[in-house]
C-alpha positions as CSV (number, residue, x, y, z in Angstrom):
1,X,-7.3,-4.3,15.9
2,X,-9.4,-4.1,12.6
3,X,-7.6,-3.9,9.1
4,X,-10.4,-1.9,8.1
5,X,-8.4,1.7,9.3
6,X,-5.6,0.6,7.1
7,X,-4.7,1.1,3.4
8,X,-3.9,-2.1,1.4
9,X,-0.3,-1.1,1.4
10,X,-0.2,-1.1,5.1
11,X,-2.0,-4.4,5.3
12,X,0.3,-6.0,2.6
13,X,3.3,-4.8,4.5
14,X,2.2,-6.1,7.9
15,X,1.5,-9.5,6.7
16,X,4.8,-9.7,5.1
17,X,6.4,-8.9,8.5
18,X,4.1,-11.4,10.3
19,X,5.0,-14.0,7.7
20,X,8.8,-13.5,8.1
21,X,8.7,-13.4,11.8
22,X,6.5,-16.6,11.8
23,X,9.2,-18.2,9.8
24,X,12.3,-16.9,11.8
25,X,10.3,-17.9,15.3
26,X,8.9,-21.1,13.8
27,X,5.3,-20.5,14.8
28,X,2.1,-20.7,13.1
29,X,1.5,-17.6,10.8
30,X,-2.2,-17.6,11.1
31,X,-2.0,-17.9,15.0
32,X,0.9,-15.2,15.0
33,X,-1.5,-12.8,12.9
34,X,-4.5,-13.7,15.4
35,X,-2.1,-12.7,18.3
36,X,0.0,-9.9,17.0
37,X,-1.7,-8.5,13.9
38,X,-2.3,-5.2,15.5
39,X,1.1,-4.9,16.2
40,X,2.3,-5.8,13.0
41,X,-0.1,-3.2,11.3
42,X,1.1,-0.4,13.6
43,X,4.9,-1.3,12.7
44,X,4.1,-1.5,8.8
45,X,2.4,2.0,9.2
46,X,5.4,3.3,10.9
47,X,8.0,1.8,8.4
48,X,6.0,3.1,5.4
49,X,5.7,6.5,6.8
50,X,9.4,6.6,7.6
51,X,10.5,5.8,4.1
52,X,8.2,8.3,2.6
53,X,5.7,5.7,1.0
54,X,2.7,7.9,1.3
55,X,4.7,11.2,-0.1
56,X,5.8,8.9,-2.9
57,X,2.1,8.2,-3.9
58,X,0.8,11.7,-3.5
59,X,3.7,12.8,-5.6
60,X,2.6,10.1,-8.2
61,X,-1.0,11.0,-8.0
62,X,0.1,14.7,-8.9
63,X,2.2,13.5,-11.8
64,X,-0.9,11.6,-13.1
65,X,-3.2,14.5,-12.6
66,X,-1.1,17.2,-14.1
67,X,-0.7,14.6,-17.0
68,X,-4.3,14.1,-17.4
69,X,-5.0,17.8,-17.3
70,X,-2.8,18.6,-20.0
71,X,-3.4,15.4,-22.5
72,X,-6.9,14.5,-23.9
73,X,-6.1,11.0,-23.7
74,X,-3.9,10.3,-21.0
75,X,-5.4,6.6,-20.7
76,X,-3.5,5.5,-23.8
77,X,0.0,5.8,-22.0
78,X,1.0,2.6,-20.4
79,X,3.3,4.6,-17.8
80,X,-0.1,6.5,-16.7
81,X,-2.2,3.2,-16.7
82,X,0.7,1.5,-14.6
83,X,0.8,4.5,-11.9
84,X,-3.1,4.5,-11.8
85,X,-2.9,0.9,-10.9
86,X,-0.2,1.1,-8.5
87,X,-2.2,4.2,-6.8
88,X,-5.3,2.1,-6.7
89,X,-3.4,-1.1,-5.1
90,X,-1.6,0.9,-2.4
91,X,-4.6,3.0,-1.4
92,X,-7.4,0.6,-2.0
93,X,-9.3,3.4,-4.0
94,X,-10.8,3.0,-7.4
95,X,-9.0,4.2,-10.6
96,X,-11.8,6.9,-11.2
97,X,-9.3,9.9,-11.2
């Protein structure tokens, strides 16, 4: 299964699952990823959906958007910069908002 359809957040979570599985089962990480990477991606996507990760990202984006709408220079605030960076890392989208 191609990683292209998944967000960086899902890919990172899937690779973390694969790493821990590889260590527990004492198998090579790269081999485990080649054989079961698609399944790890699906499991990571399900887990993140179950814990509301996408909802949290959408809420964070709404806060950033609202703050930008009401402030002339939102980029000067460290919290807004951190929120933009977190959204960008999780979604793989640029920080052009």
